[in-house]
C-alpha positions as CSV (number, residue, x, y, z in Angstrom):
1,Q,-25.6,-37.5,17.0
2,V,-24.0,-34.4,18.4
3,Q,-20.7,-34.4,20.2
4,L,-20.0,-31.6,22.7
5,V,-16.6,-30.7,24.2
6,E,-16.2,-28.2,26.9
7,S,-13.1,-26.2,27.7
8,G,-12.0,-23.1,29.7
9,G,-12.4,-24.4,33.2
10,G,-9.7,-23.9,35.8
11,L,-8.8,-22.4,39.1
12,V,-9.6,-18.8,39.8
13,Q,-9.8,-16.6,42.9
14,A,-13.0,-15.2,44.2
15,G,-14.1,-12.2,42.2
16,G,-12.4,-13.4,39.1
17,S,-13.7,-14.4,35.7
18,L,-13.7,-17.4,33.4
19,R,-15.1,-18.0,30.0
20,L,-16.2,-21.6,29.2
21,S,-16.5,-22.8,25.6
22,C,-18.5,-25.7,24.2
23,A,-17.6,-26.9,20.7
24,A,-20.3,-28.9,19.0
25,S,-19.9,-31.3,16.1
26,G,-21.9,-34.0,14.3
27,R,-25.5,-33.7,13.2
28,T,-26.0,-30.3,11.6
29,D,-29.4,-30.8,9.8
30,T,-31.4,-29.3,12.7
31,T,-31.3,-26.5,15.2
32,Y,-30.5,-26.8,18.9
33,T,-31.1,-25.0,22.1
34,M,-27.9,-25.0,24.1
35,G,-27.6,-25.1,27.8
36,W,-25.1,-25.0,30.6
37,F,-25.5,-27.0,33.8
38,R,-23.3,-27.5,36.8
39,Q,-22.8,-30.1,39.5
40,A,-21.0,-29.5,42.8
41,P,-19.6,-32.3,44.9
42,G,-22.4,-34.0,46.8
43,K,-25.1,-32.0,45.0
44,E,-27.5,-32.6,42.2
45,R,-26.8,-31.2,38.7
46,E,-28.5,-27.8,38.3
47,F,-29.4,-25.6,35.4
48,V,-27.3,-22.5,34.8
49,A,-28.3,-21.0,31.5
50,A,-29.7,-21.7,28.1
51,I,-29.8,-20.0,24.7
52,S,-32.0,-20.5,21.7
53,W,-30.7,-21.3,18.2
54,S,-31.0,-17.7,17.1
55,G,-29.6,-16.3,20.4
56,G,-32.7,-14.2,20.8
57,V,-33.9,-16.1,23.9
58,R,-31.6,-16.6,26.9
59,N,-32.6,-18.0,30.3
60,Y,-30.7,-17.9,33.5
61,V,-31.2,-19.2,37.0
62,N,-31.9,-16.2,39.1
63,S,-28.8,-16.6,41.4
64,M,-26.5,-16.2,38.4
65,K,-28.4,-13.6,36.5
66,G,-26.1,-10.5,36.1
67,R,-22.9,-12.5,36.7
68,F,-23.1,-15.1,34.0
69,T,-23.7,-14.5,30.3
70,I,-24.5,-17.2,27.7
71,S,-23.8,-16.6,24.0
72,R,-23.2,-18.6,20.9
73,D,-21.5,-18.4,17.5
74,N,-23.3,-20.7,15.1
75,A,-20.7,-20.2,12.5
76,K,-18.2,-21.8,14.9
77,N,-20.7,-24.3,16.4
78,T,-19.7,-23.0,19.8
79,V,-21.5,-21.8,22.8
80,Y,-19.9,-19.8,25.6
81,L,-20.5,-19.0,29.2
82,Q,-18.9,-15.9,30.5
83,M,-18.7,-16.0,34.3
84,N,-17.8,-12.9,36.3
85,S,-17.6,-12.1,40.0
86,L,-17.1,-15.7,40.7
87,K,-17.7,-17.0,44.2
88,P,-16.5,-20.1,46.0
89,E,-20.0,-21.6,45.8
90,D,-19.7,-21.5,42.0
91,T,-17.1,-24.3,42.3
92,A,-18.5,-27.3,40.3
93,T,-18.1,-29.3,37.1
94,Y,-19.8,-27.4,34.3
95,Y,-21.6,-29.3,31.6
96,C,-22.7,-28.2,28.1
97,A,-25.9,-29.8,26.7
98,A,-27.9,-29.6,23.6
99,K,-31.6,-30.3,22.8
100,I,-33.3,-30.2,19.5
101,T,-35.4,-27.0,19.2
102,G,-38.9,-27.6,20.5
103,T,-38.1,-30.7,22.5
104,L,-38.1,-30.9,26.3
105,Q,-35.0,-33.1,27.0
106,Y,-31.4,-32.3,26.6
107,A,-30.3,-35.3,24.7
108,Y,-26.6,-34.5,24.2
109,W,-24.1,-33.8,27.0
110,G,-20.4,-33.0,27.1
111,Q,-18.0,-34.5,29.6
112,G,-17.7,-31.4,31.7
113,T,-15.0,-28.9,32.7
114,Q,-14.0,-28.2,36.3
115,V,-14.3,-24.8,37.7
116,T,-12.7,-24.1,41.1
117,V,-13.1,-20.8,42.8
118,S,-10.8,-20.2,45.8
119,S,-11.6,-17.8,48.6
């Protein structure tokens, strides 16, 4: 089992920045791809970004490419999402997720952290 705890959410004005963190604990005998997802009120959860175990492969949804940056520090078992030039439409609950390298499904999820961007 892997436990994920997000932090770093909050209220920010449009154009501002936030850095989300996701601390992982638990099973350490395998490698994981880490991802960030978000869910706005009344909308389905959507993919934001993902990063491979080594950090060499990073994927972003097109609308966030250039504004958001995913990174990880395996020594700290932490993955980050740096969010710049935030817009009101980025308001959502942001979730961290983990999947075992080579598998399709994200099996482990955090509880989420709220990001609110005011106009």
